[in-house]
C-alpha positions as CSV (number, residue, x, y, z in Angstrom):
1,M,113.1,125.7,10.6
2,T,114.4,128.0,7.9
3,I,113.3,131.5,7.1
4,L,112.0,130.4,3.7
5,S,109.6,127.9,5.4
6,C,107.7,130.9,6.9
7,F,106.2,131.9,3.5
8,P,102.4,131.1,3.1
9,F,102.9,129.3,-0.2
10,P,105.6,126.8,-1.3
11,L,108.4,128.5,-3.2
12,N,108.7,125.6,-5.7
13,D,105.2,126.6,-7.0
14,P,105.2,129.0,-10.0
15,P,106.2,132.3,-8.3
16,Y,103.3,134.4,-9.7
17,N,100.5,131.8,-9.2
18,T,99.3,133.3,-6.0
19,S,95.6,133.8,-6.9
20,K,94.4,131.3,-4.3
21,Y,95.9,133.5,-1.6
22,I,95.1,137.0,-3.0
23,F,91.5,136.3,-3.9
24,S,90.6,134.5,-0.7
25,P,87.3,135.0,1.2
26,Y,89.1,137.5,3.4
27,S,89.8,139.9,0.6
28,S,86.0,140.5,0.0
29,N,85.4,141.0,3.7
30,M,88.2,143.6,3.8
31,S,86.5,145.4,0.8
32,F,83.2,145.4,2.6
33,H,84.6,146.9,5.8
34,L,86.5,149.5,3.7
35,D,83.3,150.6,2.0
36,S,81.6,150.9,5.4
37,Q,84.4,153.0,6.7
38,L,84.3,155.2,3.5
39,L,80.6,155.7,4.0
40,D,81.1,156.8,7.6
41,L,83.8,159.1,6.3
42,V,81.7,160.7,3.6
43,H,78.7,161.1,6.0
44,S,80.9,162.9,8.6
45,S,80.7,166.7,8.9
46,K,84.5,167.0,9.0
47,P,86.2,168.7,6.0
48,L,87.9,166.3,3.6
49,S,91.2,166.8,1.7
50,K,91.1,167.3,-2.0
51,D,92.5,163.8,-2.7
52,V,90.0,162.1,-0.4
53,N,87.1,164.1,-2.1
54,R,88.2,163.0,-5.5
55,F,88.5,159.4,-4.4
56,L,85.0,159.4,-2.8
57,A,83.4,161.2,-5.7
58,S,84.7,158.7,-8.3
59,S,84.0,155.6,-6.2
60,S,82.5,152.6,-8.0
61,V,80.1,152.2,-5.1
62,K,76.9,154.1,-5.8
63,D,76.1,154.6,-2.1
64,I,79.4,156.4,-1.6
65,R,78.9,158.7,-4.6
66,L,75.3,159.3,-3.4
67,A,76.5,160.4,0.0
68,W,79.2,162.5,-1.5
69,A,76.7,164.3,-3.8
70,E,74.8,165.3,-0.6
71,R,77.8,166.9,1.0
72,R,77.9,170.7,1.0
73,D,81.6,171.4,0.7
74,H,82.3,170.4,-2.9
75,A,85.1,172.1,-4.8
76,P,83.2,173.6,-7.8
77,E,85.4,172.1,-10.4
78,L,85.2,168.6,-9.0
79,E,81.5,168.8,-8.5
80,L,80.9,169.8,-12.2
81,E,83.3,167.0,-13.3
82,R,81.3,164.4,-11.3
83,V,77.9,165.8,-12.5
84,R,79.0,165.4,-16.1
85,L,80.3,161.8,-15.6
86,E,77.5,160.5,-13.3
87,Q,75.1,158.0,-14.9
88,E,72.9,157.0,-11.9
89,S,69.6,159.0,-11.6
90,D,69.6,158.7,-7.8
91,V,73.0,160.5,-7.5
92,L,72.0,163.2,-10.0
93,I,68.8,163.8,-8.0
94,A,70.9,164.2,-4.9
95,F,73.0,166.8,-6.7
96,I,69.8,168.7,-7.6
97,K,68.6,168.6,-4.0
98,N,71.9,169.9,-2.7
99,P,71.4,173.5,-1.6
100,K,75.0,174.3,-2.3
101,L,75.0,173.1,-5.9
102,T,76.8,175.6,-8.1
103,R,75.1,177.4,-11.0
104,K,77.4,175.7,-13.5
105,S,76.5,172.2,-12.2
106,Y,72.8,173.1,-12.1
107,S,72.8,174.4,-15.7
108,Y,74.4,171.2,-16.9
109,L,71.6,169.2,-15.1
110,L,68.9,171.5,-16.6
111,K,70.1,170.7,-20.1
112,S,70.6,166.9,-19.4
113,K,69.5,164.4,-22.0
114,N,68.0,162.4,-19.1
115,K,64.4,163.9,-19.3
116,S,63.7,163.0,-15.6
117,I,66.7,165.0,-14.5
118,S,66.0,167.9,-16.8
119,I,62.4,168.1,-15.5
120,L,63.4,167.8,-11.9
121,A,66.0,170.5,-12.3
122,G,63.5,172.8,-14.0
123,L,61.0,172.3,-11.2
124,S,63.4,172.5,-8.3
125,I,63.7,175.5,-5.9
126,K,67.0,176.5,-7.6
127,A,65.1,177.2,-10.9
128,N,64.1,180.7,-11.8
129,P,61.1,181.3,-14.1
130,K,63.4,181.4,-17.2
131,D,64.9,178.0,-16.2
132,T,61.5,176.5,-15.9
133,Q,60.4,177.9,-19.3
134,F,63.7,176.7,-20.9
135,M,63.0,173.1,-19.6
136,L,59.4,173.2,-20.8
137,K,60.4,174.6,-24.2
138,H,62.7,171.6,-24.9
139,I,60.2,169.0,-23.6
140,S,56.7,168.6,-25.0
141,I,53.7,168.8,-22.6
142,P,52.8,165.0,-23.1
143,V,56.4,164.1,-22.3
144,F,56.4,166.4,-19.3
145,K,53.2,164.7,-17.9
146,K,54.7,161.3,-18.5
147,F,58.0,161.9,-16.7
148,V,56.3,163.8,-13.8
149,S,54.2,160.6,-13.3
150,L,57.4,158.5,-13.4
151,N,59.0,160.7,-10.7
152,M,56.0,160.9,-8.5
153,E,57.7,159.5,-5.4
154,T,60.7,161.9,-5.8
155,L,58.4,164.9,-6.2
156,A,56.6,164.0,-3.0
157,D,59.5,165.4,-0.9
158,F,61.0,167.7,-3.4
159,S,61.6,171.5,-2.8
160,L,59.9,173.2,-5.7
161,S,60.2,176.7,-7.1
162,Q,57.1,178.9,-7.4
163,A,57.2,178.6,-11.1
164,G,57.6,174.8,-10.7
165,E,54.6,174.6,-8.5
166,S,52.4,176.6,-10.9
167,L,53.5,174.3,-13.8
168,L,52.7,171.2,-11.8
169,L,49.3,172.5,-10.8
170,H,48.5,173.4,-14.3
171,Y,49.5,170.1,-16.0
172,G,50.0,167.5,-13.3
173,E,47.5,164.8,-12.7
174,L,45.4,165.0,-9.5
175,R,46.5,161.6,-8.4
176,I,50.1,163.0,-8.2
177,L,49.3,166.6,-7.0
178,H,47.7,165.5,-3.7
179,K,51.0,163.9,-2.7
180,I,53.0,167.1,-3.2
181,N,53.7,169.7,-0.5
182,F,53.0,173.1,-2.1
183,S,54.4,176.1,-0.3
184,S,53.7,179.2,-2.4
185,I,50.8,178.2,-4.6
186,N,48.3,180.9,-5.4
187,L,44.7,180.4,-4.4
188,N,43.4,181.8,-7.7
189,E,45.6,179.2,-9.6
190,L,44.0,176.4,-7.5
191,L,40.5,177.8,-8.2
192,K,41.3,177.6,-12.0
193,R,42.4,174.0,-11.6
194,V,39.2,173.1,-9.6
195,R,37.1,174.6,-12.4
196,S,38.9,172.5,-15.0
197,V,38.3,169.2,-13.2
198,N,35.8,166.9,-14.9
199,F,33.5,165.2,-12.5
200,D,31.1,163.9,-15.1
201,N,32.8,160.6,-15.9
202,S,33.7,157.3,-14.3
203,K,36.7,158.9,-12.5
204,G,34.5,161.7,-11.1
205,E,34.5,160.4,-7.5
206,R,38.2,159.6,-7.5
207,N,38.9,163.1,-8.9
208,L,36.9,164.5,-6.0
209,V,38.9,162.6,-3.4
210,Y,42.2,163.6,-4.9
211,L,41.1,167.2,-5.1
212,L,39.9,167.2,-1.5
213,L,43.2,165.7,-0.4
214,L,45.1,168.3,-2.3
215,I,43.1,171.1,-0.7
216,A,43.1,169.6,2.8
217,R,46.9,169.1,2.7
218,N,47.8,172.5,1.5
219,F,44.9,174.9,2.2
220,S,43.3,173.5,5.4
221,S,40.1,172.7,3.6
222,N,39.4,176.3,2.3
223,S,35.7,176.9,2.4
224,E,35.6,178.9,-0.8
225,L,37.2,175.9,-2.7
226,L,34.9,173.4,-1.0
227,T,31.8,175.5,-1.9
228,L,32.9,175.8,-5.5
229,I,33.4,172.0,-5.7
230,N,30.0,171.4,-4.0
231,N,28.2,173.6,-6.6
232,R,29.6,171.4,-9.4
233,Y,29.5,167.9,-7.7
234,N,27.2,167.0,-4.9
235,H,28.7,164.3,-2.7
236,P,28.3,163.1,1.0
237,L,32.0,163.8,1.7
238,L,31.4,167.5,1.0
239,D,28.6,167.4,3.6
240,V,31.1,166.3,6.1
241,L,33.6,169.1,5.3
242,I,31.2,171.9,4.7
243,K,28.2,171.2,6.9
244,G,29.8,169.0,9.6
245,S,27.2,166.4,9.1
246,Y,27.7,162.7,8.4
247,P,24.9,160.9,6.6
248,Q,26.0,157.4,7.4
249,D,23.3,155.9,5.2
250,K,24.7,157.7,2.1
251,I,28.4,157.2,2.3
252,P,29.5,153.9,0.8
253,S,31.9,151.8,2.8
254,K,34.5,152.0,0.0
255,L,35.0,155.7,0.9
256,K,36.1,155.0,4.4
257,V,39.6,154.6,3.2
258,D,39.4,158.1,1.7
259,I,38.0,159.5,5.0
260,E,40.9,157.9,6.9
261,E,43.4,159.6,4.6
262,L,41.5,163.0,4.9
263,T,41.7,162.9,8.7
264,R,45.5,163.4,8.4
265,Y,44.9,166.9,7.3
266,L,41.4,168.0,8.6
267,S,40.8,170.5,11.4
268,F,39.8,169.2,14.8
269,D,36.2,170.4,14.3
270,Q,36.0,168.5,11.0
271,I,37.4,165.4,12.7
272,L,34.7,165.7,15.4
273,S,32.1,165.8,12.7
274,L,33.2,162.3,11.8
275,I,32.5,161.0,15.3
276,P,29.7,158.6,14.0
277,S,32.4,156.8,12.0
278,L,35.4,157.5,14.2
279,E,35.4,153.9,15.5
280,S,36.3,152.7,12.0
281,I,39.1,155.1,11.5
282,P,42.5,154.0,12.9
283,F,43.7,156.4,15.6
284,E,47.3,156.2,14.4
285,V,46.1,158.1,11.3
286,I,44.3,160.7,13.4
287,Y,47.3,161.2,15.7
288,S,49.5,161.8,12.7
289,N,47.5,164.9,11.9
290,K,49.9,167.9,12.1
291,N,47.0,170.4,12.6
292,L,46.0,169.2,16.0
293,S,47.0,171.1,19.1
294,S,47.8,169.5,22.5
295,N,44.3,170.5,23.7
296,D,42.8,168.7,20.7
297,Y,44.8,165.6,21.6
298,I,43.5,165.6,25.1
299,S,39.9,166.2,24.0
300,L,40.1,163.1,21.7
301,L,41.7,161.1,24.5
302,L,38.8,162.0,26.9
303,L,36.3,161.0,24.2
304,Y,38.2,157.8,23.4
305,P,40.4,156.9,26.3
306,K,41.4,153.5,24.9
307,S,43.2,155.3,22.1
308,I,45.8,156.4,24.7
309,Y,47.7,153.2,23.9
310,T,47.8,154.3,20.3
311,F,48.7,157.8,21.2
312,I,51.8,157.0,23.3
313,T,53.3,155.0,20.4
314,A,52.4,157.7,17.7
315,D,55.0,160.1,16.4
316,I,53.7,163.1,18.3
317,K,55.4,166.4,17.6
318,T,53.2,168.9,19.4
319,P,54.5,169.3,23.0
320,L,52.0,168.5,25.8
321,E,51.5,170.3,29.1
322,V,52.8,168.4,32.1
323,K,49.3,168.1,33.5
324,D,48.2,166.4,30.3
325,A,51.1,163.9,30.4
326,I,50.1,163.2,34.1
327,F,46.5,162.5,32.9
328,I,47.8,160.0,30.4
329,I,50.1,158.2,33.0
330,T,47.3,158.2,35.6
331,Y,44.9,156.6,33.2
332,L,47.4,153.9,32.2
333,L,48.2,153.0,35.8
334,N,44.5,152.9,36.8
335,D,43.3,151.0,33.7
336,S,41.2,148.1,35.0
337,E,42.2,145.8,32.1
338,P,45.4,143.8,32.3
339,N,48.1,146.2,31.0
340,K,50.6,144.1,29.1
341,I,51.5,146.7,26.5
342,L,52.4,149.6,28.7
343,D,55.9,150.7,27.6
344,L,57.3,153.4,29.9
345,Y,59.8,154.4,27.2
346,H,56.9,155.6,25.0
347,I,55.4,157.6,27.9
348,F,58.6,159.4,28.7
349,N,59.4,159.9,25.0
350,L,56.3,162.2,24.6
351,P,57.3,165.9,23.9
352,I,56.7,167.9,27.1
353,L,56.6,171.8,27.3
354,Q,58.3,172.0,30.6
355,D,61.6,170.5,31.6
356,R,61.9,166.8,32.7
357,D,62.6,167.7,36.3
358,T,59.2,169.5,36.5
359,F,57.6,166.5,34.8
360,Y,59.1,164.0,37.3
361,Q,58.2,166.2,40.2
362,A,54.6,166.3,39.0
363,I,54.6,162.5,38.9
364,V,55.8,162.3,42.5
365,D,53.3,164.9,43.7
366,K,50.5,162.7,42.2
367,N,51.8,159.7,44.1
368,C,52.4,157.9,40.9
369,F,55.7,156.7,42.3
370,N,53.8,153.9,44.1
371,N,54.1,152.1,40.9
372,K,57.5,150.3,41.2
373,R,58.2,150.2,37.5
374,L,57.5,153.9,37.1
375,A,59.7,154.9,40.0
376,Q,62.5,152.7,38.8
377,Y,62.4,154.2,35.3
378,I,62.5,157.8,36.8
379,A,65.4,156.9,39.0
380,K,67.4,155.4,36.1
381,S,66.8,158.5,33.9
382,Q,69.8,160.8,33.4
383,D,67.3,163.7,33.8
384,C,66.3,162.6,37.3
385,S,67.8,165.0,39.8
386,L,68.9,164.0,43.3
387,Q,66.0,166.0,44.7
388,I,63.6,163.8,42.8
389,A,65.4,160.6,43.7
390,L,65.1,161.4,47.5
391,Q,61.3,161.5,47.1
392,L,61.1,158.0,45.5
393,D,60.8,154.7,47.2
394,A,64.0,154.2,49.2
395,G,64.8,150.7,48.0
396,I,64.3,151.7,44.3
397,S,66.4,154.8,44.6
398,I,69.2,153.1,46.4
399,S,69.3,150.3,43.8
400,A,68.5,152.2,40.6
401,Y,69.5,155.9,40.9
402,H,71.8,156.7,37.9
403,N,74.3,158.6,40.0
404,Q,75.1,156.3,43.0
405,Q,78.1,158.3,44.2
406,E,76.0,161.5,44.5
407,L,73.3,159.6,46.4
408,I,75.6,157.8,48.8
409,E,77.6,161.0,49.6
410,F,74.3,162.8,50.4
411,M,73.1,159.9,52.6
412,L,76.4,159.8,54.6
413,K,76.6,163.5,55.1
414,D,76.4,164.4,58.9
415,M,75.7,160.8,59.7
416,N,77.9,158.9,62.2
417,Y,78.8,155.3,62.1
418,R,76.0,154.1,64.4
419,D,73.4,156.2,62.5
420,F,74.6,154.6,59.2
421,E,74.2,151.1,60.7
422,A,70.7,152.0,61.6
423,F,70.1,153.3,58.1
424,R,71.6,150.2,56.5
425,V,69.4,147.8,58.6
426,M,66.2,149.7,58.1
427,A,66.7,150.4,54.4
428,S,66.1,146.8,53.4
429,E,62.5,146.8,54.6
430,F,61.6,150.4,54.9
431,D,58.3,151.5,53.3
432,G,58.9,155.1,52.4
433,T,61.2,157.6,50.7
434,I,65.0,158.1,51.3
435,N,64.2,161.4,52.9
436,D,61.8,159.8,55.3
437,L,64.4,157.2,56.3
438,I,67.2,159.7,56.7
439,N,65.0,161.9,59.0
440,I,64.0,158.9,61.1
441,V,67.6,157.8,61.6
442,R,68.9,161.3,62.3
443,N,66.1,162.1,64.7
444,F,66.0,158.9,66.7
445,G,69.4,157.4,66.2
446,F,70.4,153.7,66.6
447,Y,68.9,151.7,69.5
448,E,70.1,148.2,70.3
């Protein structure tokens, strides 16, 4: 075998005709993996060199440029260069959202020929009143309304300036406004908008719903606003919000969807006023309400205990007291119906005010550890202390405790060989805690 025979293609072929080797399936796979590595790199918090920054910022892959636009350590000159060259709206929007965007880059975006980008820049939290007026001056009101509508989804999670919020409230359509989170809007400005709404047409009822959603989301259903609307447009939904009454025979079924959406923002008392129709409202919607306190949650669970299964899978942000979490666990364990959907992960994923050790100790004190699955889950948890493990079922702790070395060293402490043999024999069938077993062995010893 000669050295020449080791080459991957015959040397008598034309020397430069190597495309079948260079453009093999492996080359595309390599590119894919390289792009993934570059994405990981650009998403990292580590500072990048000037050359790497320039390479990432000019990548042909949009996702990489998008991730780079979101970084907060841009060199000003390179950032401005990329802003001027960028064509993708998604990437330009990422630049606008970047809190570290320089004034030069922002000014370029504000003057962009891309109307969507210019409008978003003029509405963003970076804009001062002069910037907002500059944007509006170069774009007519009809064009502004059109492009605001086109960028509705982007505006839903956009940080707006006070001038931008006022402009949107004045000219924006209600179907768009109720999706926006306003932070500094003036109540008097909203009162003006309410007075300008036309309820005397075919869209009157829809306008009411959009307006109520806007108020509920941003003003906690302000009574002054609701009274003003009620004086101009009498509707059963307003009876629910103002009087706390629910005339079931008057509210058409088509409005149940709107009631469901409203429950995301209403106060607890207003939700209670909907009790006659609560059965038709999905509890996952109610439990997504950010205005409810932990006491409100428990009150609803007491009224509708079956909704506990929905509650434990909801994205709950408000921390619960340990006693309330114990109430939930106790109900689930004592539920008479076959419990096939009980997921312990969801139970222990609920936010708790106290630390986990206090939570686990409360479970043990309530004798909930008699449930083998529950005891095993606690023993396996990294938050389970040795003190808690010693109070669980002996067989479960010995087999499942997350720090076996710590447990074994504790069990063998001050125990002679014959005591350990007794411990080993009894442990397989002992019905009690490790503490109980250790005390029995140490007090009575090993008897043949």
